[in-house]
C-alpha positions, 0 to 999 in steps of 0.5 A: 511367312518370308520370301528370299530374294537374293542375299535378303529375305522379305515378309508377306507384309513388306513385299505387299507394301513394295509392290503397292508403291511400284503400282503406285509409281506404274499408275502415276506414270500411265497417266501422265504418259496419255497426255498427247503433248508437253504440259505448258505452265503459262506465266503472266509475266516477261522471262526473267523475273521473280515469278518467271525463274520460280515457276521455272523451278517448278516446271524442272521438278514437275518434268522430273516427277511426272516424266512428262515435260513441263514447258514454261510459256511467257504470256505477259500483260494486262496485270495477267489477265492475258495469260488468265484468258488465255488458260480459261479457254484451254482444254481441261486436258491437263496439257495447260496450267496456269503459274497464277499470282495476285495480279491476275487473280486477285487485281485484274478483277477489280481493276479491268471491267472487260476482263473475260473469264471469272476467277471463280469458275473458269479454274481448276485450282489444282495448289497454292505455291507461295507467296513473294516478299516485297521490299521498300529500296531506295536510291542512294541519293535519298539521304535516309538510312532507316524507314522512319528517316525516309518517311521524314525525308518525304515530309520535307520534300512534297512531290519531289521523289519519283517512285516506280512500279512495275505491277499492280502489286507494287502500285498498291502497296505503295499506295498503302504506304503513301496514304498511311504515312501521308507522303506526296510522291509522283508515280512512274509506271514500268511494264515490269520491275526489269524495265525500270532497273535502269532509271532506278540505278540511274535516280531517275526514280528514287523508290521502288516497292518489290522483290529481290531478284532484280535488286539483291545484287544491287543492294549488295554493291550499295547501289541501292538500299533495302529499307524494310520488308512487308513480310511478317519476318525478315529476309535471309537474303537481307538479314539486317533489313527490318519488317514493316511491324519492327519499325512501326509501320502497318503491314501490306492488307494484301498478300503477293500470294502465287498458285497453279491452276488448269483450266476449268472441269479437268479431270480429278485424278489429274488435278491430284497427281499435279498437286503432288508434282507441285508439292513435291517441286514446293517441298524438295530441298534442292529448290529452296536455294533459288526460292530464297533468292527469289524472295519467295516462300514456297506454301503448298496446299490443297485445291480446296484451301487454294479456293478459300484463298483466291475467294478471300484476296479477290475480296481483300484487293478490291477492297484495298484497290478502291481505298488506295483510288486507283482508277478501273478501267 
């Protein structure tokens, strides 16, 4: 049987599908509107870095798809543990979410004995969001145009070069590289990649392993060099920069991953709605260019798949930190 609406004819089957879709959209809107305040997406880093920018792109998209304001709240410090503990102790009502990275969920538990949250028990996994690309950057004062030339240069100048780190990921990555290539360099830690950039551009540090968001323009201007990426494929940002595998170096055992969580014991229906909103943000065509600029590879998942990843990476990061000889406090 067909029905006419205006100048168009519809079958019973099609009308049922349309009506069902309208009900689904209505249910989504009504469910989210039950929240009594904007959703806070807590980011464990200062504003302006790759993770912060990616989180803001996702928050904007979620605002549109959920018809519910999603705002980013920065709570940096302690390798993400401050933000993680804050979210873990929040009400599981859907108003507080965590844009978590490997720092808080993989590295901090292995680095800090005093953290007050359990990665596997105190959070409701929602979705993986993706992984960040790590690059090996050098200052032009180092006369090396390739990764192999750089390793050879360090061998002939032991203890002379300074390497900067802005987070636990860069600390572990550099430690792995130094151990595998038997390199001797001096560690200069910073509270984030952004604070390290002035010293890097001035040549006070000569090496940094990090994300491309803070170095992209400087590399294009020739003020910094990108020697290799630890990703499994070349980046569109630096298509001429080879992968570690291509130049015969080991890739990192750890993964610079990110995901979104809520506090433990969230309602399954809210988790499902949020999961769909995150997936929409990650795969939206309009967001891909910005993700690429941040060296971010968007990857979605089910809550269960995120749980499996957290457990696996917790073990891998713990082992890597131990092998790197990084002191636990």
